C-alpha positions in Angstrom: 0.0 0.0 0.0 2.8 2.4 0.8 4.4 1.5 -2.5 1.2 2.3 -4.4 0.8 5.5 -2.4 4.4 6.4 -3.3 3.8 5.6 -7.0 0.7 7.8 -7.1 2.5 10.6 -5.4 5.3 10.4 -7.9 2.8 10.4 -10.8 0.9 13.4 -9.4 4.2 15.2 -8.9 5.3 14.4 -12.4 1.9 15.5 -13.8 2.3 18.8 -11.9 5.8 19.3 -13.4 4.4 18.7 -16.9 1.6 21.2 -16.3 4.2 23.7 -15.0 6.3 23.1 -18.1 3.3 23.6 -20.4 2.3 26.8 -18.6 5.9 28.2 -18.8 6.1 27.4 -22.5 2.7 29.0 -23.1 3.6 32.1 -21.2 6.9 32.4 -23.0 5.1 33.4 -26.2 4.3 36.7 -24.5 7.3 37.1 -22.2 10.2 36.4 -24.7 11.2 39.2 -27.0 12.0 36.9 -30.0 12.1 33.3 -31.2 15.7 32.8 -30.0 14.6 33.5 -26.4 11.5 31.3 -26.9 13.6 28.3 -28.0 16.0 28.8 -25.0 13.0 29.0 -22.6 11.5 25.8 -24.1 14.9 24.1 -23.6 15.2 25.2 -20.0 11.6 24.3 -19.2 11.9 20.7 -20.7 15.0 20.1 -18.5 12.6 19.6 -15.6 10.9 16.6 -17.1 13.4 15.0 -19.5 17.2 14.9 -20.2 17.9 17.7 -22.7 21.7 17.7 -22.6 21.6 17.1 -26.4 18.6 18.8 -27.8 17.5 20.5 -31.0 14.5 22.1 -32.7 14.2 21.8 -36.5 11.7 23.8 -38.5 10.4 22.3 -41.8 8.8 24.1 -44.8 7.1 21.6 -47.1 6.4 24.2 -49.8 9.9 25.4 -50.0 11.4 22.0 -49.1 13.7 23.5 -46.5 14.8 22.4 -43.1 16.2 24.9 -40.6 17.9 24.3 -37.2 17.3 27.6 -35.3 18.2 26.1 -31.9 20.5 23.2 -30.9 22.7 22.0 -28.0 25.0 19.1 -28.7 28.0 17.6 -27.0 29.7 16.4 -30.2 28.2 18.1 -33.2 28.9 21.8 -32.8 28.0 22.8 -36.3 24.5 22.0 -37.4 23.3 23.2 -40.8 21.4 26.4 -40.3 19.4 25.8 -43.5 19.1 22.8 -45.8 17.5 23.5 -49.2 15.9 20.8 -51.4 15.6 18.8 -48.3 14.9 15.0 -48.8 12.9 13.8 -45.8 13.9 10.2 -46.5 17.6 10.5 -45.6 17.6 11.6 -42.0 16.2 11.0 -38.5 14.4 14.3 -38.6 12.9 13.4 -42.0 11.6 10.1 -40.6 9.6 11.9 -37.9 8.2 14.3 -40.5 7.1 11.4 -42.7 5.6 9.4 -39.9 4.0 12.4 -38.1 4.6 10.3 -35.0 7.3 10.1 -32.2 10.4 8.0 -33.2 12.6 6.3 -30.6 15.7 4.5 -31.9 18.4 2.5 -30.1 22.2 2.1 -30.9 21.7 -0.8 -33.3 19.0 0.9 -35.3 21.0 4.1 -35.5 24.1 2.2 -36.8 22.0 0.5 -39.5 20.7 3.9 -40.6 24.3 5.3 -40.6 25.4 2.4 -42.9 22.5 3.2 -45.2 23.5 6.9 -45.2 20.2 7.8 -43.6 21.7 9.4 -40.5 23.7 12.7 -40.5 26.4 13.6 -37.9 27.6 11.7 -34.9 25.9 8.4 -34.0 24.3 8.6 -30.5 23.5 5.7 -28.3 19.8 6.6 -28.4 17.6 9.1 -30.1 14.1 10.4 -29.6 12.2 12.8 -31.9 8.7 14.1 -31.8 6.8 16.0 -34.5 5.7 19.6 -34.0 2.3 19.9 -35.5 0.2 23.1 -35.8 -3.1 23.2 -37.7 -2.7 19.6 -38.7 0.6 20.4 -40.4 4.1 19.3 -39.4 6.1 22.5 -38.9 9.2 20.9 -37.4 10.7 18.3 -35.1 11.9 18.4 -31.5 14.6 15.9 -30.6 16.8 14.7 -27.8 19.7 12.2 -27.8 22.4 10.7 -25.6 26.0 9.8 -26.2 26.5 8.2 -22.7 23.4 6.3 -21.7 21.6 4.0 -24.1 18.6 3.6 -21.7 18.1 7.2 -20.7 14.8 7.5 -22.8 11.9 5.2 -22.3 8.4 4.9 -23.7 7.3 7.0 -20.8 9.6 9.8 -22.0 8.2 9.4 -25.5 4.7 10.1 -24.1 6.0 13.0 -22.0 7.8 14.7 -24.9 4.8 14.0 -27.2 2.4 15.5 -24.6 4.3 18.8 -24.6 5.1 18.9 -28.3 1.7 20.3 -29.2 2.1 23.3 -26.8 5.7 23.8 -28.1 4.5 23.8 -31.8 1.7 26.2 -30.9 4.1 28.5 -29.1 6.5 28.5 -32.0 3.8 29.1 -34.5 2.3 32.0 -32.6 5.7 33.6 -32.0 6.6 33.3 -35.7 3.3 34.9 -36.7 3.9 37.6 -34.2 7.4 38.3 -35.5 6.1 38.2 -39.1 3.5 40.8 -38.1 6.1 43.0 -36.4 8.3 42.8 -39.5 5.4 43.6 -41.7 4.5 46.6 -39.6 8.1 47.8 -39.7 8.2 47.6 -43.5 4.8 49.4 -43.7 6.0 52.2 -41.5 9.3 52.5 -43.4 7.3 52.8 -46.6 4.8 55.1 -45.1 7.5 57.5 -43.9 8.7 57.9 -47.5 5.3 58.8 -48.9 4.4 62.4 -49.8 1.0 62.1 -48.1 -0.1 61.9 -44.5 -1.1 58.5 -43.1 -2.4 57.8 -39.6 -4.3 55.3 -37.6 -7.1 55.9 -35.1 -8.6 53.7 -32.3 -12.3 53.4 -31.7 -12.2 56.6 -29.5 -10.7 58.6 -32.5 -7.4 58.9 -30.7 -4.3 58.8 -33.1 -2.3 55.7 -32.5 0.1 56.1 -35.4 1.1 58.9 -37.8 3.8 58.8 -40.4 6.8 61.2 -40.5 5.2 63.8 -42.8 2.1 64.0 -40.6 4.2 64.5 -37.5 6.1 67.3 -39.2 3.1 69.1 -40.7 1.0 69.1 -37.5 3.9 69.4 -35.0 3.0 66.1 -33.3 5.5 64.3 -31.0 5.4 60.7 -29.7 4.5 62.2 -26.3 1.3 63.7 -27.9 0.3 60.2 -29.2 1.1 58.6 -25.8 -1.0 61.0 -23.9 -3.9 60.6 -26.3 -4.5 63.1 -29.2 -8.0 63.2 -30.8 -8.0 63.6 -34.6 -10.7 66.3 -34.3 -8.0 68.7 -33.0 -6.2 68.7 -36.3 -9.1 70.1 -38.3 -9.4 73.9 -38.8 -12.1 74.2 -36.2 -14.3 76.9 -37.8 -18.0 76.8 -37.0 -18.7 76.3 -40.7 -16.7 73.1 -40.7 -17.9 71.7 -37.4 -21.0 69.9 -38.7 -19.1 68.3 -41.7 -16.3 67.1 -39.4 -18.7 65.6 -37.0 -20.4 63.7 -39.8 -17.0 62.5 -41.1 -16.0 61.2 -37.6 -19.3 59.5 -37.1 -19.0 57.8 -40.5 -15.5 56.6 -39.5 -16.8 55.1 -36.2 -19.5 53.3 -38.2 -16.9 51.7 -40.4 -17.8 53.6 -43.6 -15.2 54.3 -46.3 -14.6 58.0 -47.3 -13.3 58.5 -50.8 -11.6 61.9 -51.1 -13.8 64.4 -49.2 -12.3 67.9 -48.9 -11.6 69.3 -45.5 -9.5 72.2 -44.0 -6.8 71.4 -41.4 -4.7 73.7 -39.2 -0.9 73.1 -39.5 1.7 73.6 -36.8 2.4 77.1 -38.1 -1.3 78.0 -37.9 -1.6 78.1 -41.7 -4.6 76.4 -43.2 -4.2 73.2 -45.3 -6.8 72.0 -47.7 -6.7 68.3 -48.0 -8.6 65.3 -49.4 -9.5 62.7 -46.8 -9.7 59.0 -47.5 -10.5 56.5 -44.8 -10.6 52.7 -44.4 -12.0 50.9 -41.3 -9.8 48.6 -39.1 -12.0 45.5 -38.3 -11.2 42.8 -35.8 -13.6 39.8 -35.4 -16.3 41.7 -37.2 -16.1 44.8 -35.0 -14.8 48.2 -36.1 -11.9 49.0 -33.7 -10.5 52.0 -35.6 -9.6 53.4 -39.0 -6.7 54.3 -41.3 -6.7 57.8 -42.8 -4.9 59.2 -45.9 -4.8 63.0 -45.8 -3.5 64.4 -49.1 -2.5 68.1 -49.1 -4.1 69.9 -52.1 -3.5 73.5 -50.9 -1.2 74.4 -53.7 -3.5 72.8 -56.2 -6.5 74.7 -54.9 -4.5 78.0 -55.2 -3.5 77.1 -58.8 -7.2 76.4 -59.6 -8.2 79.7 -58.1 -5.6 81.5 -60.1 -6.6 79.7 -63.3 -10.3 80.5 -62.7 -9.5 84.1 -62.1 -7.5 84.3 -65.3 -10.3 82.6 -67.3 -12.8 85.1 -65.9 -10.5 88.0 -66.8 -10.1 86.6 -70.3 -13.8 86.2 -70.7 -14.4 89.8 -69.6 -11.8 91.0 -72.0 -13.2 89.0 -74.9 -16.7 90.3 -74.1 -15.5 93.8 -74.8 -14.0 92.9 -78.2 -16.3 93.1 -81.3 -15.0 91.5 -84.5 -16.6 91.9 -87.9 -16.7 88.7 -89.8 -18.7 86.7 -92.2 -20.6 88.0 -95.4 -21.8 91.6 -95.1 -24.6 92.7 -97.6 -23.6 96.1 -99.2 -25.3 98.1 -101.9 -23.3 98.0 -105.2 -24.3 101.6 -105.9 -24.6 103.7 -102.7 -22.4 101.3 -100.7 -24.8 101.3 -97.8 -24.9 98.1 -95.6 -28.0 96.1 -94.6 -28.1 95.2 -90.9 -29.7 92.2 -89.2 -33.1 93.9 -89.0 -33.2 94.7 -92.7 -32.3 98.4 -92.5 -29.8 100.0 -94.7 -27.1 102.0 -92.9 -24.2 104.1 -93.9 -21.0 102.3 -93.8 -19.6 104.3 -90.9 -22.8 103.8 -88.8 -22.7 100.0 -89.4 -19.0 99.7 -88.5 -19.5 101.9 -85.4 -22.3 99.7 -84.1 -20.5 96.4 -84.8 -17.0 97.2 -83.7 -14.9 99.4 -81.4 -13.9 101.7 -84.2 -14.5 105.5 -84.2 -14.5 107.8 -87.2 -13.0 111.3 -87.9 -14.4 112.9 -91.1 -12.5 114.6 -94.0 -12.8 114.9 -97.8 -10.5 113.1 -100.2 -9.1 115.0 -103.2 -11.4 113.3 -105.8 -14.5 114.2 -103.8 -13.2 117.7 -103.3 -13.1 118.2 -107.1 -16.5 116.7 -107.5 -18.2 118.6 -104.6 -16.3 121.9 -104.6 -14.9 122.5 -108.2 -14.8 126.3 -107.7 -12.5 126.0 -104.7 -10.2 123.7 -106.6 -10.1 126.1 -109.7 -9.4 129.1 -107.5 -6.8 127.3 -105.6 -5.0 126.2 -108.9 -5.1 129.9 -110.2 -3.5 131.2 -107.1 -0.8 128.6 -107.4 -0.2 129.6 -111.0 0.0 133.3 -110.2 2.5 132.7 -107.5 4.6 130.2 -109.3 8.3 130.2 -108.4 9.2 130.8 -112.1 7.2 134.0 -112.2 8.7 135.1 -109.0 12.1 134.5 -110.4 11.3 136.6 -113.5 10.0 139.4 -111.4 13.3 139.7 -109.6 15.0 140.3 -113.0 
């Protein structure tokens, strides 16, 4: 009875140790800063329930056919391949676990046979135990232990123990890799966003700015301290009474998850100058719930000024053109008296018609031909006077 009690006590203690290891591995996803720290934490945690003097974690990518050893501790083999490309799963112990999707425990005899068949890489241990790391029903890697000193160090009980924690290890690695991929993606996004000639920002569900790219920080004079203390996007708008209603409608639409496609608003820059911009928004949704929004604020102030100048110039040209009258087309004119017929059918003197249909004015005089015709006497007298006072006669008179 004492023996049974002792056995049950040992089993309970071992179960508690396994639960403690599982908790530590699960918690490590959030407490470790990167995958390297996570692997080290897994190694240390497992040491409480199994011998991990010689231990490694291998990650497998079936699509790329690569095998990667991100973490290993070995008494003999100091140089593991960091990355194997075009990996053939049939020629290694790790590959055997990947194929079987089950734990594999091999003794010295079996290991030597595999070595002779060139199906074992590196030093030959006395015993080897490997378990698959499976996430979402897919083998993502292998966790293995081996011994060069004790051929009986691992038993079927150890196989079950290592297999029982492998699922949690796989889940922890998968989550950490996804988290690091997300961080790397956000880093690339922010690097690209900082190079764009437009303002980008993100809001939470309270309309507080959680992120703004470099251009936006410079334009509005925002610092990381402003974002940390909580800065509402409403404070960036111009704030005039005329804008208040439109801004409120915009912000309500953002909270409802609606997309805004280039609505025009006025903002107040750090130097108090106004900035006219087009606003584009896209909701941030998590589990079907709107938790914020992304904004693209494109400055069109100079474009608006150019449009105003262009419209002003067009108006001035139109006013100038309206003052200019140009005669063109076929003008009906009398072949005899040379009077011109207007649009109403009346015949007008040439000067009257031109005056009414252009900007020309007239000054009146009489040409020489008309002078002879209208005033012949004046022309004759004028000629006589010229003859009486001709230079030749004056010259004779002096003699």
